[in-house]
N, C-alpha and C positions, 0 to 999 in steps of 0.2 A: 505495499499499498505505500509506504512511503516512495521507493522510488516511480509510482505513479504519478506522484503528489510531483516529485523534484520533474517530469517528463511533461509535465502538464505547466508547472510554472515557467520552465524552459519554451515551452508552445508560447503562453501567452508575453514573454521577454520580445520573443521574435515579433510576433503578430504585432505587438503594440510600438515595437520600433519601427515594424514596415509602414502601419498607420502614421505614427510621428512623422516618418520621412519625408512622406509622399506630401504632406504639408505645411512640413515646416525645413527651411532648407538645413539648419543647424541641428537639428534630429541626424540627418544624415551621417554626419559624424560622431555624434553616440552610441557606445555599445551597450546596450541593456542587458544582452547576456553577460559581459564579460562582468558588468556590477554583477549582479546574481549569480557568477560563477566565484567572484572574490567574498561575496559574502559567505557563501558555504565556506570556504577553506578558510576563513578569518574566522568567522562567528559559529561552524557549525563540522560537519566534520569534510577532511580531506579527500577521502575517498568519494564522498558523496557526490564533493567538488569535481573532482574527476568525473563524475557519470553525465553528471551536470555539463562540464566541460565535451566532452566525447557528443553527448546528446544534442546540446547547442549547434554544435559544429556542424553535424552532418544534419542537421534541418537545416541550416542557412545555406549549406551546400545543396541540396535538396530546392530552395527555394530560389536558390542565385543561379541554378543550372549549371553548377561548376562539379567537376571530378567530386565524388565522393569521397570525402576523409580530409580534404584540404583544409578544411573548415575547423575541422575533427581534429586532425591533429595540431593545429597552433590552438584553438582553445583549452585543449588537453595538456597541452605543454602549460600554458597559459596559467592551469587552476594547478598543477604540480608547481609552477615556480613560487605562487603565492601561496600553495599551501607550506613550500620550504620555509620559505621567509616567515609566517607566522609563527610555524614552530619553531625558528632560532631565534628570533627576534623579538619585541612587543611592538604591535602595531597600533597602540592605542592614538598616538598622534597622529592626527589629521593631516598635517605634511607629510607624514609617512607614509600615510595608507594613499596620499594622491602617488607618491612615487612607486610606490607598491604595486598599482594599479594602472597606473603609465608604463613602466617599465614590460608589465607585463602583455601589455595592451602591441608594446613594441616588439617584445620578441614573439607573441603570437603571428603578429603583420610579417616580420622577418621572415618566420620559418614558412609562413604561405609565400612569400616570393621567393624562399632558397627553392621551394619545391615546384614551382613554375619553372625555375631556371633550371633545374635538374629533370626534369621532363622534357626540356628546351622546348618549351609553351612561349609565344609570343606574351612580353609582361612591357607594361608602361612603365617609365619612371616617375610619373607621376604618382603612381602607387603608395610611393616612398613618401612622398613629402604630405597628401591627404593622409597614410596614416601614423606619422609624426601629431599632426591636426588632432588625428581619431584619439589618439593616445593623451594629448593633452587634454582635451574637451573629454574624454571618460574618465579621466582621472580626477578631475575639476568634481566631476559631479558624483563621482564615488565619494571624495572626501566631506562632500556637503552632503550627503545623504546620510554617510555613517555615523557623521557628525549629528544628524538631525534624529538619526534614532538613537543615538548615544543621549540625547537629551530626552527623549522622552522616554526612555529608558528611566531615568533617574529620574525623573517625576514622578515617574508611577510607581518606582521603587518608593521615593517622599508618601506620595498619596497612603501608601499601602501601611505605614509604619504608623 
């Protein structure tokens, strides 16, 4: 049941990103699925984060019409990186969360770019610039969202006691 919830939440993140991306240009550079992966890797189980990463990546490949596995590999690698960083370091600071999520986004994009290059498929150099912009916007959004979640948890804890 837990993995069904993870799959549905990944699907909803992709659908929300597609709808928002069609209506607002800035949302094309926001990776909601990576924020979901970061949430599971930092606050929940790293194994479940790997599942969410592979599931969202495969769903994105299917939606975008790319060969299956490109986004899956990139998102799973990002989930692993975020999980290892959160295991070894304290990721409570907002700036550190920004760095972790932005770095994972860059790692995901670079791994997909490397897969395109290894398979000798045509790729565009604009992809790397857009990936950097996506990493910065996604990292900033993740830091804000995680900060708001922390404030909510603290407020809710004060009300309970």
